[in-house]
VEXTORLUM-710822 format. One record per residue: residue in three letters; x, y, z of N, C-alpha, C, O in turn. Coordinates in steps of 0.1 Angstrom, whole numbers, plus 5000, padded with zeros to 4 digits. Layout:
N
ALAXYZXYZXYZXYZ;...
END
This chain:
530
UNK533256209033533856319041534356259055534056149058;UNK535056339062535656289075534656269086533456289084;UNK535156229097534256189108533356309112533756429110;UNK532256279118531256379121531856469132532456419142;UNK531756599131532256699141531256699153530056659151;UNK531756749164530856779175530156909172530656989165;UNK528956929178528257059176529157179180529857179190;UNK529057279172529857399174531257389168532057489168;UNK531757269163533057259158533157329144532057339137;UNK534357359140534457429127535457349118536457299123;UNK535057329106535957259096537157349092536957469090;UNK538257289091539457359087540157289075541057339069;UNK539757169072540457089062540157159048539057179044;UNK541257199041541057279029540357209018539557269010;UNK540557079017539856999006538356989009537557019000;UNK538056959021536556949024535957089024534757099019;UNK536657189028536057329026535857359012534857429008;UNK536757319003536557348988535257268983534457328976;UNK535057148988533857078984532657148988531657168981;UNK532657189001531457259006531257399000530157438997;UNK532357458996532157588989531457568976530557648973;UNK531757468969531157448956529657398958528757438951;UNK529457318969528057268971527157388975526057398969;UNK527657478983526857588987526657698977525657758975;UNK527757718969527657808957526557758947525857838942;UNK526557628945525657568936524157588941523257608933;UNK524057578955522757608960522257748957521057758953;UNK523057848958522657978955522457998940521558078935;UNK523257928932523057938917521757878913521057928904;UNK521357768920520057698917518957798920517957808913;UNK519057868931518057968935517858068923516758108920;UNK519058118918518958208907518358158894517658228888;UNK518558028891517957968880516457968881515657998872;UNK515957928893514557928896513958068894512858088888;UNK514558168900514058308899514058358885513058408880;UNK515158338877515158378864514158318855513558378846;UNK513858188857512858118848511458148852510558148844;UNK511258188865509858208869509458358869508258388869;UNK510358448868510058588868509258638856509258568846;UNK508558748858507758808848508458918840508358928828;UNK509159008847509759128841510959098833511759008837;UNK511259168822512459148814513659178823514759118821;UNK513559278832514659308841515159198849516359188851;UNK514359108854514758998862514958878853515958798854;UNK513958848844514058728835515258738825515958638824;UNK515458848819516458858808517758918813518758868811;UNK517659028820518859098825519459038837520659058840;UNK518758958844519158888856519658978867520658968873;UNK518859088869519159188879518659138892517659188898;UNK519359038898519058978911520258908916521258888910;UNK520158878929521258808936520658718947519658748953;UNK521358608949520858508959522058468968523258458963;UNK521758448981522858428990522358339001521158329004;UNK523358269008523158179019523858229031524958279030;UNK523158219043523758269055523758159066522858079066;UNK524758169075524758069086523758119097523358239096;UNK523458039106522458069116522658209123521658269127;UNK523958249125524158369132524058499123524058609127;UNK523758469110523558579100524758619092524658719085;UNK525858549093526958579084526758519071526358399070;UNK527058599060526958539047528058439044529258459047;UNK527658319039528558209037528858189022529958159018;UNK527858209014528058178999527058268992525958298996;UNK527458298979526458368970526758328956527958288953;UNK525858338948526058318934526758428927526858538933;UNK527258408915528058518908527058608902526958608890;UNK526358688910525258768905525758918905526658948898;UNK525158998914525359148913526159198925525659188936;UNK527359238923528259278935527559388944527659378956;UNK526859478938526259588947525159528956524959588966;UNK524559418951523559358960524259278971523859288983;UNK525259198968525659088977526359138989526159089000;UNK527159238988527859289000526859359009527159379021;UNK525759409004524759479012523759389018523059419028;UNK523559269012522459179017522559139031521559129038;UNK523759119037523859089051523159189060522659149071;UNK523159319056522459419064520959399064520259429073;UNK520459349052519059319051518659209060517659209066;UNK519459099060519258989068519259029083518358989091;UNK520259109087520259149101519059239104518559219116;UNK518659319095517459409098516159319100515359349108;UNK516059219091514859139092514859059105513759049111;UNK515959009109516058929121515859019134515258979144;UNK516259139133516159229144514659279146514159299157;UNK513959289135512559339135511559229137510459249143;UNK511859099133510858999133511458869139512658839137;UNK510658789145511058659151510758559140509658499140;UNK511658529131511358449119511258299124512258249129;UNK510158239122509958099125509958009113510158059102;UNK509757879114509657789103508557839093507457859096;UNK508957849080508057889069507758029068506958079060;UNK508458119076508258259076509258319065510358279065;UNK508758419058509558489049509258639050508158679050;UNK510358719052510158869053510658929040511558879033;UNK510059049037510559129026510859269031510259309041;UNK511759339025512059469029512759539017513459479009;UNK512659679017513459759007513859889013514459969006;UNK513459919026513660049032515260069033515859999040;UNK515760169026517260199027517660229041518860209044;UNK516760279050517160319063516860209073516960229085;UNK516460089068516259969077516659849070515959749069;UNK517959849065518459729059518559719044519159629038;UNK517859809037517859809022518959899016519759949023;UNK518859919003519859998996519160108988519360228990;UNK518260078979517360168972516060098970515959968970;UNK514960168968513660108968513359998958512659908961;UNK513860008945513559898936514159768940513659668935;UNK515159768948515759638952514959588964515159628976;UNK514159478962513359418972514159288976514459208968;UNK514359278989515059158995514059069002513259119011;UNK514058939000513358849008514358769016515358729012;UNK513858739029514758669038513958559044512858579050;UNK514458429043513758319049514658239059515858209055;UNK514158219071514958129080514657989077513457949077;UNK515657909076515457769072515657679084516757679090;UNK514657609088514657519099514757369094514457339082;UNK515157279103515057139100513657089097512757169099;UNK513556969093512156909090511256919102510056929100;UNK511756909114510956909126510557059130509757079139;UNK511157159123510957289127511557339140511057429146;UNK512557269144513157289158514457359157514757449166;UNK515257329147516657389147516857469135516557429124;UNK517457589137517757679126518957629118520057619125;UNK518857599106519957559098520757669091521957659089;UNK520057779088520657889081519557979076518357959079;UNK519958079067518958159061519258179046520458169043;UNK518258199038518458229024517858359021516858399027;UNK518558439012518058569009518058588994518958538987;UNK517058658989516958688974516758838973515758888979;UNK517558898965517359048962517159058948517959018940;UNK516059128944515759148930515359288928514659358936;UNK515859348916515459488913514159478905514059428894;UNK513159538911511759538905511759668897512059778901;UNK511259648884511259758874510459878878510659988873;UNK509559868887508759988892508159958906507559848907;UNK508360048915507760028928506960158932506960198944;UNK506360218922505660348924506560468924507560468917;UNK506060578930506860698930506460788919505460758912;UNK507160898918506861008908506960968894506261018885;UNK507960878891508260848877508360698874508660628883;UNK507960658862508160518859509560468861510560538857;UNK509660358867510960298871511460338885512360268890;UNK510760428891511060458905512460508909512960478919;UNK513060588900514260648902514260798898515060838890;UNK513260878903513161018899514261098904514961068914;UNK514461218898515461308903514861398913514661518912;UNK514461338925513761408935514661448946515861418946;UNK514061518956514861558968514261488981514661528992;UNK513461388979512861328991512561178988512161138977;UNK512961088998512860948996511360908993511160808985;UNK510360978998508960928996508560938981507660868977;UNK509261018973508861038959509460918951509160908939;UNK510260838957510960728950510060598949510460508941;UNK509060588957508160468957507860418970508060488980;UNK507260298970506760238983508060198991508960138985;UNK507960219004509160189013508660089023507760129031;UNK509259969023508759869032509859839043510959799039;UNK509559849055510459799066510359639065509459589058;UNK511059569073510859419073509459389076508859419086;UNK508859309067507459279067507259129063507759089053;UNK506459059071506158919068505258919055504158969055;UNK505758839046504958819033504558669033503758629024;UNK505158589042504758449043504858409057505858429063;UNK503758349063503858309077503458159078502458109073;UNK504458079083504257939085503957869071503157779071;UNK504557919061504357859048503157919040502957879028;UNK502357999046501158049039501358199036501958269043;UNK500958239023501258379019500358469027499258439031;UNK500958589030500258699037499758789025500458879021;UNK498558759021497958829009497958979010498259039000;UNK497759039022497659179023498959239020499059349013;UNK500059179025501459239022501759229007502359319002;UNK501459109001501759098987500959198979501559258970;UNK499759218982498959308974499359448976499359538967;UNK499759488988500159628991501359658983501559768977;UNK502359558982503559588974503159588959503659688952;UNK502359498954502059488940501259618936501559668925;UNK500359658943499459768939500159898940499559998934;UNK501259908946502060038946502660058932503060178929;UNK502759958924503459968911502560008900501359998901;UNK503160048889502360078877501959958870501059958861;UNK502559848873502159718867502059608878502959528880;UNK500859608885500759518897500959368893501459298901;UNK500459328881500559188878502059148876502459038881;UNK502859238870504259208869504959198882505759108885;UNK504659298891505259298905504859168912505659108919;UNK503559128911503159018918503858888913504258808921;UNK503958878900504658768894506158758898506658658901;UNK506858878898508258878902508458838917509358768920;UNK507558888925507658858940507358708942508058648950;UNK506358648935506158508936507358428932507658328937;UNK508058478921509258408917510358418927511058318929;UNK510458528934511458538945511158438956512058368961;UNK509858428959509458328970509758188965510158098973;UNK509558158952509858028947511357998948511857888951;UNK512258098945513658088946514058058960514957978963;UNK513458128970513758108984513357968988514157898995;UNK512257918984511857778987512857678981513157578988;UNK513357698969514357608964515557608972516157498974;UNK516057728976517257728985517057658998517957589003;UNK515857679004515557619017515557469015516057399024;UNK514957419005514857269003516257219001516557109006;UNK517057278993518457228991519257229004520057139006;UNK519057329012519857339024519357219034520257159040;UNK518157189034517657079042518156949037518556859044;UNK518256939023518756809018520256789021520656679023;UNK520956899022522356889026522456849040523356769044;UNK521656899049521556859063521256719064521856639073;UNK520256669056519856529057521056439052521256329058;UNK521756479042522756399036524056389045524556279046;UNK524456499050525756509057525556519072526556509080;UNK524356549077524156569091524156719094524956799088;UNK523356759104523256899107524556959113524957069111;UNK525256869121526456919128527556939117528257039118;UNK527656849107528656869096528356999088529257069085;UNK527057019085526657139078527057259085527657349080;UNK526657269098526957389106528457409107528957519106;UNK529257299108530757319109531257369096532257449096;UNK530657329085531157379072530757529070531657599065;UNK529557569074529257709073530157799081530657899076;UNK530457759094531357829102532757829096533457929097;UNK533157719091534557699086534757789074535857849072;UNK533757809065533957889053534058039057534858109051;UNK533258079066533358219071534758239077535458349074;UNK535258149085536558169091537658159081538658239081;UNK537558069071538558059060538658189052539758229049;UNK537558259049537558379042538258489050539058569044;UNK538058489063538758589071540258569071541058659071;UNK540658439072542158409072542758449059543858509058;UNK541958429048542558459034542658609033543658659027;UNK541658689038541758839037542958889046543658979041;UNK543158829057544258879066545558849059546458929059;UNK545658729052546958699045547158799033548258839031;UNK546058829027546158929015546659069020547459129014;UNK546059109031546459239037547859239042548559339041;UNK548259129047549659119053550659139042551759179044;UNK550259099030551259099018551359239013552259269004;UNK550459339017550459469012551359559020551559529032;UNK551959659015552859749023552059829033550959879030;UNK552559849045551859929055551960079050552860119043;UNK550960149054550960289050549560349050548560279052;UNK549560479047548260549046548160609031549060679027;UNK547160569025546960609010545660679008544560619012;UNK545760799003544560879001544060878986544860868977;UNK542760898984542260908971541061008971540261008981;UNK540861078960539661168959539161138945539861118935;UNK537761148944537161138931535861218933535461258944;UNK535161248921534061328921532861268913533161218902;UNK531661278918530461258910530261388902530461498907;UNK529761368890529461488881528461578888528761698889;UNK527361528893526361618899525261528905525361408904;UNK524361598912523261518919521961508911520961458916;UNK521961558899520761558891519761678893518761688887;UNK520161758903519361878906520162008906519862108913;UNK521262008898522062128896523162148906523762258906;UNK523462048914524562068924525661968921525461848919;UNK526862018920527961938918529162018913529062138911;UNK530361958912530661818915530561788930530661868938;UNK530461658933530361608946531561518950531861418943;UNK532361568960533561508963533461378972532661388982;UNK534161278968534261158977535761148981536661168973;UNK535961108993537361108998537560979006536660929014;UNK538760919004539060789012540460809017541360839010;UNK540660769030541960749036542060609039541360559048;UNK542860529032543060389034544360369042545460409039;UNK544160299054545360269062545560119062544660039066;UNK546660079059547059939059548059919070549159979070;UNK547859819079548759799090548659649093547659599099;UNK549759579090549759439092548659369084548659379072;UNK547859289092546759219085545459279087544359219087;UNK545459409089544159489090544159609081545259659077;UNK542959649077542759769069541659849074540659799079;UNK541859979074540860079078540560169066541460229060;UNK539260179062538860259051538060369057536960349062;UNK538560499056537860609063537260699052538060769045;UNK535960699051535260779040534660909046533860969040;UNK535060939059534361049066534661189060533861279063;UNK535661199051535961329045535061349033535361459026;UNK534161269029533361289017532261389020532061429031;UNK531661439009530761549010529561519018529161399021;UNK528861619023527561609029526561549019526761549007;UNK525461489025524461439016523961549007523861669011;UNK523661508995523261608985521761618984520961538990;UNK521261708976519761728975519161618966518061578969;UNK519861588956519361488946519561338951520161318962;UNK519261248942519261098946520561028945520560908943;UNK521661098946522961028944523560988958524660948959;UNK522761008968523160968982523260808983522360738977;UNK524160758990524260618993524160589008524660669016;UNK523460489011523460449025524660369028525360329019;UNK524960349041526260279045526360139038527460099035;UNK525260069037525259939031525959939017526659839014;UNK525860049010526460048996527960058998528659998990;UNK528460139007529860149010530460009014531559979010;UNK529759949023530159809027530259719015531259639014;UNK529259719007529259638995530359668986531059568981;UNK530659788983531759828974533059788980533959748972;UNK533259798993534459768999534659618998535859568995;UNK533659539001533759389000534259348985535059268984;UNK533559418976533859378962535359418958536059338953;UNK535759538962537059588958538159508965539159478958;UNK538059478977539059398984539059258980540059188980;UNK537859208976537759068971538659048958539158938955;UNK538759158950539559148938541059118941541759068932;UNK541459138953542859118956543158978961544258928961;UNK542058898964542258758969542258658958541858698946;UNK542558538961542558428951541158398947540158418955;UNK540958338936539558298931538858198940537658198941;UNK539658108946539057998954538658038968538357958976;UNK538858168972538458208985536958218986536358278977;UNK536358168997534858178998534358318997534958409003;UNK533258348991532658478990531758499002530458489001;UNK532358519014531558529026531858659034532758729030;UNK531058679044531158799052532558799059532958899064;UNK533158679060534458669067535558759060536458789067;UNK535358789048536258869041536459009047537559069046;UNK535459059054535459189060535859179075535859279082;UNK536159059080536459049094537659139098537659199109;UNK538759149090539859229094539859369089540859439088;UNK538659419085538459549078537559639086536459589091;UNK537959759088537159859095536659959085537560019077;UNK535459989084534860089075534260209082533360179091;UNK534760329080534260439087533560539078534060579068;UNK532260569081531460659074530960759083530860739095;UNK530560879078529960989086528460999084528061029073;UNK527660979094526260989093525861129088526361229092;UNK524961129078524561249072525361289060525061389053;UNK526361209056527161239045526561169033525661089034;UNK527161199021526661139009526960979008526360909000;UNK527860939017528060789018527560729031527860619034;UNK526660799038525960749049524660829051524460889062;UNK523860819041522660909041521660869051521560749055;UNK520860959056519860939066518560989060518461079051;UNK517460939066516060989062515961139063516461189074;UNK515361209054514661169042515361179029514761199018;UNK516761169029517561179017517061079006516860959009;UNK516961118993516661028983517960948980519060998981;UNK517860818976519060738975519060648962519860558961;UNK518060668953517960578942519260568934519560458930;UNK519860678931521160678923522360638931523360598925;UNK522260638944523460598952523760458950524960418949;UNK522760368949522960228947523660198934524560108933;UNK523260268923523760238910524960318905525760268898;UNK525060448909526060538904527160558915528360548912;UNK526760598927527760628937528560508941529660518944;UNK527860398940528560268943529760248933530860208938;UNK529560288921530660268911531860368914532960328913;UNK531460488919532560578922533360538935534460568936;UNK532660478944533260428956534360318952535460318958;UNK533960228943534960138938536160198932537260168934;UNK535860298923536960378917537860438928539160438926;UNK537260488938537960548949538860448956540060478959;UNK538360338959539160228966540260188958541460168963;UNK540060158945541060118936542160218934543360188933;UNK541760348934542760458934543660458946544860478945;UNK543060438958543860428970544860308969545960308973;UNK544260188965545160068964546260088954547260028956;UNK546060168944547160188934548360258941549460238936;UNK548160328952549260378959550060268966551260288968;UNK549360168970550060058977550559958967551559878969;UNK549959948955550359848945550559928931549859908922;UNK551660008931551860088918552059998906552759898906;UNK551260038895551359958883550559838882550459778871;UNK549859798893549159668893547659688892546859598889;UNK547159808894545659838894545259888880545959968874;UNK544159828875543759868861543360008860543060078870;UNK543260058848542660188845541160188849540560078851;UNK540560308850539160308853538260258842538460278830;UNK537260178846536260138837535160248836535360358841;UNK534160228829533160338825532660408837532260528836;UNK532560338849532260408861530760448863530460548870;UNK529860388856528460418856527660298851528160208845;UNK526360298855525560188850524660238839523860158833;UNK524660368836523860428825522360378826521860308817;UNK521760428836520360378839519360448830519360568828;UNK518560358823517460408814516160358820515960238821;UNK515260448823513960418829512860478820512960598817;UNK511960398815510860448806509560388811509460288818;UNK508460458807507160408810506160498804506360608799;UNK504860448804503760528799502460458802502460368810;UNK501460508796500060458799499460388787498360328788;UNK500060388775499560328763500560228757501760248757;UNK499960118753498560068752498060028765496859998766;UNK498860018775498459988789499560038798500660068793;UNK499360058811500460108820501660018819501559898820;UNK502860078817504059998816505260068822505260198822;UNK506259998826507460058831508659968827508459838827;UNK509660028822510859948817512159998823512260128825;UNK513059918827514359958832515459868827515359748825;UNK516559938823517759868820518959948823518860078823;UNK520059888824521359958825522159918813521959808807;UNK523159998809523859978797525359958800525960018808;UNK525959858793527359838794528259948788527660038781;UNK529559938790530460038784531859978784531959858784;UNK532860058784534260008783534759978796534660048806;UNK535559868797536259828809537659888808538259898797;UNK538259918819539659968819540659868816540459748820;UNK541659898809542759808806543559788818543659868827;UNK544259668819545159638830546559608826546859618814;UNK547459578835548859558832549059448821550059448814;UNK548159348820548359238811547259218801547259118794;UNK546359318799545259298790544659428786544759528793;UNK544059428774543259538770541859528777541459428782;UNK541159648777539859648784538759588775538859598763;UNK537859518781536759458774535759568770535759668776;UNK535059538759534159638753532759608756532359488757;UNK531859708758530459698759530059598770529259508767;UNK530659608782530359518793529959598805530259708806;UNK529159528814528959588827530159558836530759448835;UNK530459658844531759638851531559678866530559748870;UNK532359618874532459648888531159618895530759498896;UNK530359708900529259688909528059628902527059598909;UNK528059618889526859558882527359448873528559438869;UNK526559348871526959228864525759168857525659048856;UNK524859258852523659208845523959178830525059218825;UNK523059108824523059088810522459208803521859298809;UNK522459208789521759308782520359258779520059138780;UNK519359348777518059308773517959288758518259378751;UNK517659168754517559148739516559238732515559278738;UNK516959278720516159378713514759318711513759388712;UNK514659188708513359128706512459138718511259158717;UNK513059128730512259138742511759278744510559298748;UNK512659378742512159518743511059548734510059608738;UNK511159508722510059538712508859458714507759508710;UNK508959348721507759268723506959318736505759298736;UNK507759368745507059398758506859548760506059588769;UNK507359638752507159778753506859848740507159788729;UNK506259968740505960038727507160118723507160238721;UNK508360038721509560098717510160018706509859898704;UNK510860078697511660008687513160048689513460158691;UNK513959948688515459968690516059998676515959918667;UNK516560118675517160168662518560118660518960098648;UNK519360108670520760068669521260008682520760048693;UNK522159918681522859868693524259818688524359708682;UNK525259898690526559868684527659928693527360008703;UNK528859888690530059948697530160098694529860138682;UNK530660168703530960308701532460318697533360338706;UNK532760308685534160298680534960418684534460528683;UNK536260398689537060508693536860558706537460668710;UNK536060498714535760558728536660508739536760568749;UNK537360398736538360348746539560428746540060478736;UNK540160438758541360518760542560458753542760328752;UNK543460538747544660488741545660438751545660478763;UNK546460338747547460288756548160168750547760118740;UNK549260128756549960008752548859888752548959798744;UNK547959898761546759818762545559908762545359968772;UNK544859918751543760018751542559978759542259868763;UNK541860088763540560068771539460008762539560028750;UNK538459948768537359888761536459998755536460108760;UNK535759968745534860058738533460058746533059958751;UNK532860178746531460188750530560138739530960078730;UNK529260168741528260128731527260238728527260338735;UNK526560218718525460308713524160238713524060128707;UNK523160288720521860228720520860338715520860448721;UNK520060308705518960408701517560348702517360228699;UNK516660428708515260388710514360478702514560598702;UNK513360418696512260498690510960478697510560368699;UNK510360588701509160588709507960568699507860638689;UNK507160468701505960448693504660498700503660518694;UNK504760528713503660588721504360698730505560698732;UNK503560788736504160888745504860818756504260718762;UNK506060858759506960778768507660878778508260978773;UNK507560848791508260928801509660858803509760738805;UNK510660938803512060888804512760948815512661078817;UNK513460868823514460918833515760858830515860738828;UNK516760938829518160898827518960928840518861038845;UNK519760828844520660848856521960788852522160668852;UNK522960878849524260828844525360918850525061018856;UNK526560868848527760938853528860938843528660878832;UNK529960988846531160998838530861068825531161018814;UNK530161178826529861268814530761388815531161438805;UNK531061438827531961548829533361508831534361578826;UNK533661398838534961348841535161218835534461118839;UNK535961208825536161078817536860978826537561008835;UNK536660848823537360738830538860748827539260748816;UNK539660758838541060788837541860658832541460548836;UNK542860688825543860578822544760558833544760628844;UNK545760458831546660428842548060398835548160358824;UNK549160428843550460398838550760468825551460408817;UNK550260588823550560658811549460638800549660698789;UNK548460558802547360538793546460658792546360728802;UNK545660668781544760778779543360748786543060638788;UNK542660858788541260838793540360788782540560808770;UNK539260728787538160688777537360808775537360908782;UNK536560798764535560908761534460908772533960808775;UNK534061028776532861038785531660998777531660998765;UNK530560968784529260938778528561058773528861168776;UNK527461038765526661138760525261088756525160968754;UNK524261178756522961138752522261248745522561368747;UNK521261218737520561318729519161268725518961138725;UNK518261358722517061318715517061378701517461488699;UNK516561298692516261348678514761338677514161238676;UNK514161458677512661468676512161418662512961408653;UNK510961388662510361338650510561428638510661378626;UNK510661558640510861648629512361668625512661738616;UNK513261598632514661608629515461698639516761698638;UNK514861768647515561858656516261778667515761688673;UNK517561808670518361738679518461818692518661938692;UNK518461748704518561808717519561728725519361608728;UNK520661798729521561728738520961718752520261808756;UNK521261618759520661588772521761578782522861528779;UNK521561618795522461588805522261438809521361378806;UNK523261388816523261248820522161218830521661098830;UNK521761308837520661288847519461388843519661508844;UNK518361338838517361418833516061348833515961218833;UNK514961418832513561368830512961428818512861548817;UNK512661348808512161408795510961318790510661218796;UNK510261378781509161308775509361288760509861378753;UNK509161168755509261138741507861128735506961058741;UNK507661188724506361168716506561068706507761038702;UNK505561008700505760908690506560958678506361068673;UNK507560888674508460928664509760988669510761008661;UNK509861028682511061078688512060958691511660848694;UNK513360988689514360888692515260938703515761048703;UNK515660838712516560868723517860788719517860668717;UNK518960858720520260798717521160818729521360918735;UNK521860698733522760698744524060648740524160538734;UNK525160718743526560668740527260648754527360748761;UNK527660538757528260508770529760528770530360528759;UNK530360558782531760588782532660468778532260348780;UNK533860498773534860398771535760378784535760468792;UNK536460278784537360248795538760318793539160348782;UNK539460338804540760398803541760308798541660178799;UNK542860358791543960278786544960258796545060328806;UNK545860158794546960128804548260118796548460048786;UNK549260198802550560198795550660298785549660338778;UNK551860358783552060458773551860408759552460298756;UNK551060468751550760418737552060418729552960508731;UNK552160328720553360328711553260438701552160478697;UNK554460508698554360618689553960588675553960668667;
END
């Protein structure tokens, strides 16, 4: 690489920045490998419901692995909250999940470690790991009840030291683990997070040793600045104007809905303003989102407009202003419940932003994807206390040059499926079916992707919580394409009686009862051929 920079200098050479981008992305990917291999729960080990990121000393995100979009855009707020609350020294690690103090929803636990040089004198950067824990207490297994108060959703942790000077803080670890229905699994998953953090810290120190601390710092600052330049160039290429969009959530899970979301997008030169203040007030049920979710969705949606080789850093939002209204459904305040805001409202915010962008880029924005994560939460007490969580794929929207993919996670989620063998090995459930939902994709010159069908048979008494969307309003097509089919769910009781279910519900399965879920298809693009 080129001559050593002076302290505080920023790299601008595009070739060297590309090398650094890959080096630092590999660091975060390595963290993810450690976490996935060491974790206990299927949700983290198999579904890979986690994200890892690297931050420069000032707290700006520099790189992240290709993990979960809803995590990554929000993680910088967790890092900022941890740094504001705690003076993180060498070997210190903080954890937090409080949505009103840097978190998003309670199952997503974030660890933050400040990485110092070998002498413990100079801060090189920070590493963060966010993982969705399958249960953190609360009223229902899986910790996403259809409640009206945040306290019913589980244990809520402000920034808390879980490791001090390299030594575990046992009381903090046990307090978090014991709040769960499966303390051993929670403890194991948390230890896996800490192992991933150590791996990232060690790799960052090795890069500092290899290239020098000044060169590393210059690269970190350079990547953030490069992302900002790239976003400004992207916005400059868009037409100036004000573009509005509206969309609706089906309901809040407590009988209230539809819930309107509104966006006024203003493009002016190389800047963008996204004004969400016209959205509905916070709702009674858990579909509220904290501001971090809106920031995350905005980062994701605007990132779709840039080139693939642009760094995934906080610099992407440097020329972007995001306006939310405190107390609204997109800027919820205590004590609003928020479990579904992270998983469902985030998807609708992406749909909203893409709809507004379609006004600026007519014909270029794809049809709507399934628009939901189809959250399935189950648990019980036999043969031992257990809790299980998964999300289900569906149809992706077709675009100007391609048909929609089938049975995939889209937009704000990027997890894998849980293998049938793992479900049946770790829970008292049997999987009856797992197949494409034929005919669910929207018609079009390029058809939308198909949803899927998943059937579960209860072998023991099982408590179920479902949190889904796009059951009342189907994913829309684009450019004359048809809508995808909305989702549906039902129970077939052991005696054969069928019960249709709403997308958000809490039910009990007895042994022999079967739960069937059909996920939405994606919208089609272009007028279908006659």
